[in-house]
C-alpha positions, 0 to 999 in steps of 0.5 A: 600512596596518598597521591596514588589513592588521590589519582584513583579517586579522581579517575573514578569521579571522572568515570562517573562524570562521563557516565553521567554526561552519556546518560544525559546525552542519550536521554536527550537524543531519545527525547528528540527522537520521541518528539516529532521532527523539528518542523512539527511533522509526523514521519511514519512508516509501515510494513503492510504484511499480507494478511494470512501469509508469513510475515514480510521480510524487510529492512523496514521492519527494523525500527533502527533503520527507520530512525536512521532515515528520519522516521519519528514513528513506526506503524505496526501492521502484522494484523495480530492486533494489540487489542487481540492480545488482551484477555478481557478478564474484567468483563468476563474470565470465561472469554479466555479460560485459564489453561485454554489454547486460546489464552496461550495464544493471547499471551504469546501475541501479547509478548510479541506486541511488548517486544515490538514496542520495546524495539521501537523505543530502544531505537528512539521512535514511537510506535502505533499499532494498526487496529481494525475496529471492530475486532473482538473475541469470538467467545465474547461475541457469543456471550454477549451477542444479544446485547451487542449485535443488531437485527442483521447479526452485526456488532453494532455501536448503536448498542450501548453494551458495544460502547461499554465493552470497547471502553473495557477493551481500551482500559485493558489495552493500555494497562497491558501495554502502557508504553504504547504511543497510540493507535491507527484506527481502520474501519470499512475493512476487517481482516481476521486472517491472523487472529484465529480466536477473534471475529469482527465486522465494519462498525460503520452501520449508521453512516456518518453518525457511526464515525462520530460515535466511534471517534468521540469514544476514541478521543475521550478514552484514548487522547483525553484520558490517557494523552495517547495518539489516535490516527483515525484513518478515513479509508473506509466505504460510504464517502468518508475518505473522498467526499468533502461533504461527508468528511466535514459532517463527521469532523465538524461534529468532533472537538479538535484534540492535538492527539487526534489526527486524521489520516488520508490517502493522497488519492481520491480512492485507492493508490491508483493512477488516474484517480485525482488528488484527495479533495478532503485534504486541508479541510476542517479544523483537525490535523491530518497526515497523508498516506503514500504507498511505496510498493505500489500494489496495483503497479508491480509491487517493486518488481520493476521500476515505478518511481511515484514520489515526483508525482505525489510531491509535484503532481502526476502527469495525468492531472494535465490530461485525462484527470484534470484537477480543479483544486490541489494536485500534490503535496507541495500544494498543501504542505503549508496548510495548518492541517498538514502534519506529516506523511505516513509511507507504506514502505512495503505491502498492500494488496494480496499475494504477489509479485514477491521481491527479494530486493527492496531497491525501488521501495527504498527509493520511494520511501527515502524520497517521501521521508526526507522530503517531509523532514524539510518540505522546503526542499524540492523532490529532485534535491531529495532525489539527488541525496538518494543517489549520493547515499547510494553511490550513483555518481558521474553519468549514471546520475543523469541516466538513473534520474531519466529512468525513474521519470520515465517509469511513471510515464510508462506505468500510466500508459501500460496500465491505465491511460494518459489520454483516454477515459480510464475510470474506477470500474477499469483501473484494477483490470491489472493488480497484484500479480494478475492480468485480466481479459475480456471475458464478459463475466459479471462482477462476482459477489466477492470483489473481482476484476472479471468483466472489467476490460469487457466493459472498457473495450466495449466503450472504446469500441463504440467511441472509436477509440479501441485501436488508440487504447492499444497504440498506447500500450505499444507506446508503453513498450517503447518507453520501457525499451528506453528504460531498459537501455538506460539501466545497462548504463547505471553503475551503483555502489551496491552491486546487488542493486546495480544488477536488480535495476537491470533485471527489474527493467527487463522484467518491466519491458517483457511484462509490458510487451506481453500486455501490449500484445495481449491487448492487441489480440483481444482488441482485434478479436473483440472487433471481429466478434462485433463485425463478424470478420476477423483479421486472422493474420494480424491475430496470429502474428500477435499471438506468436509474439505474445507466446515468445514474450511469455517465454523470455519472461519465464526465462528471465526468472529462471536465470536471475535469482534476484528477479521478482515472481511473475505475473499470472494471466488471470483475473483477480477475485477477492477469495483466498488462497489463489485470489484469482478466477480461471478467466483472464488474459490467458483465457481471452487470448486462447479463445482467439488462438483457437478461433484463428487456428480453427479458421485457418485449418478449415481454409486449408481443407477447402478444395482447390479451385481449378 
């Protein structure tokens, strides 16, 4: 009996020892995950949900998926900001009165923030909340309007009360969410679509001085006082993001702090091809992370193959042709800079509306390569790419075909959307964006940002320089590349058969879309030349219109017959106005203009009396 008791006692002791060792292991793993990667770099990811729409369904919303892919942190960006989920009770209890629907909304929002923080930490990664500054409760602005607003009605950091209120806001924010690891700060754009009881505006009302004042406030209140992290995005308007002089004037006025990090897009401007590598990267004495978009908002959003990470890591093709780079041109060029502290991938999102995808394969590829490269920057891009193929069961002859397809996709996009050889400046690049195709309607820019008139100005420039037909030829060159891509897609075998199907369907999607673009540009160029000379090549226009109509039908049929196919593009010019985000003009209207002209003239010719 005594021996049995001793056996039980020893067993219990062993169980306690095992539990203790398990606890130590869990804590150790969590500690390792909560730190930056072993190379000292941050590896962050964000799903950028469309403001005002239902949240994007994505595997990248799951922090356990991010942890498995080597990410060290998650940026939460559902546009229900953490600082919108507080009550400001210490300032004034009347801002969100007890029993009000506004307070109920705030409390529900706070529960979602807490849930997101808990989920990220349970997965072993940190969480940072995307934060538009300035966003404040409407009632607060009403109550303190004369103390916080300038003569133009803007909430201004030039008013001392505004600074005081933001200190109160940050106090309550971290009291309410003490486990929140930090904030990602955006200025320049302010989206209140998802916060119905809040309002706001761009805080940068006094150029560089506004940035300096705001950054010093955040540094003191968040980094110094609480040892939390601030990622200050340079994306703004007025030069902070892409002007070395402007950037340096700001950052050289701020004392460095290890928890104050500047976040900079890799492009000199938005995520667009033909835009140079960002010249502010590596400048100054502050740590920097580089923002990279995986679901390219101006280039299909994952609806067709568009592999960009070879260009991001090694430099894009156009950096040797129409966008020559004087300095750095890639992440490989800056990875050894003491300021380089990691990458932040936008796995999903950016821009507005569609195309909408149901298969994230192309987003996953871009995200995988940038995250795994950042984990060990001694690797080549191709080595990381090969690991992706290993993990996705792409083997044998399929490997060569898949690699070729992906590299060709970047060549097809630069020729189909922009140009690899001809001038293609910032006034033209967004003729095609989100789910829209612009035309050559000469409508001037709207007061709300619009792509109306972009191609008209570009065509006018090309026509005057004798380059218009060369520009059209490049669109047909893109089609030829897409035909190769589509043929390659049928040779590729992938372990996941849904992904295999999507590679093929999305390649067909890219081919048909770019056939539409090539014929659309041809029709518009022929028509534009006719408008200038008074003489139209009606036979060529008519043939191209027939092709254009046929490709639209095939494109529509592709969607109808393939459930995995993304939603389709629309032949309208973009305008920054919800909910449609488009004008009535665009490629469709431009083509129809010449359709009517050709039909009318040919009808007139048929009605002429026959000469005897």
